[in-house]
N, C-alpha and C positions, 0 to 999 in steps of 0.2 A: 524559724531557723534560717530561712533564705534572707530575711532582713538583717540578722546577725552576721551572716556570711558576707554581706555587702558592707556593713559597718566595719568589719574586722578588715577587709581588703582595703578600704578607703583610709583607714588609720595606718596601714602600712604604706601608705602614699603611692598606691598604684593608680595609673589614669583612670578617672571614673567613667570614661565611655567605654574603655575595655572592661571594667569591671561589670558594667550593665550588660553588656553583650554576652559575656561569657556566663554570668549568672542566669541570664534569660535563656540561654541555650541548654544550661544544665537542668532548669526547671521544666522546659517544654519536652526534653528527652524522657520524662517519666511518662508511662502509658496512660494513667488515669487523668493527667492533666490536659485540658483542652485549650486553655489560654492562660496568659499571664500578663501583668503589667508591672513595672518598677518605676518608682518616680523619686528623684532626688531633688532637693531644694536647699539652697543656702549659697555660701561662697565657693562655688564649685571651682577646682583647680587653684584656690587662693585668690580669685579675682576680687577686686574692690567692690564691685556690684554684685549682690546676690541675684541668683536666678534659678529657674527650675528647668530640669531635663527629665524627660520620661521616654520610655521604650516599652512597646507592647508587642505580643505576637499572639495569634490565634484570635479567640473571641472572648470577650469579657462583658457579659450582658448585665450591667449593674442596675438596670431599671426592672428586671424580672425578680420577683420575690422568692420564687422557689429554686433560683440558681444557687448551687452550692459553692460559695466563694469563701475562701480563707483570706483574711486581711490581717496585716501586721504593720506596726510602726515602731521605728527604731531611730536613735541618733548616733552619729558617728562624731566622736569628740576629737576635733582637730586643734592645731595649735592657733589657727585664726578664727575659730568659732565652731559651732556645731552645724553638721549637715543633716537634715532631715531625710528619712527614708520611708517610703511607703510601699508595700508589696500587696497585690492582689492576685490570687491563684484561683482560676475557675475549673471546677472538676465535674461539670455536668449538671443536670437539673434532678431535683428530688421530686419524685412522684409519690402517691398515695401508698402504693405497696411497699416502697421504701421506708416511708414513716411508720407503718405498721410493724414492720420488721425491727425497727429501731426502738419502739415503745415496748415490744414483747421482749 
């Protein structure tokens, strides 16, 4: 949902840095979210050279296998090409007691 919100805002030609900051603040405002990262790549702002821009807040342990991370990938279709959007949302760690509750 977050990636789709970013794509929709970019397709409305809003400034990409403002979109990044506002979306990240909305995601972090949720109680269960401990960290988030959003990455944009492509012709940002209609520039000739493609580049990457990312913003993160909180913690995002991508090396830990038991971390509960939601990941999404989306494209914003612009007049000058597509912009790729990746979103990581960290919701804490999964422990064995949580896994047993999920299985039952």
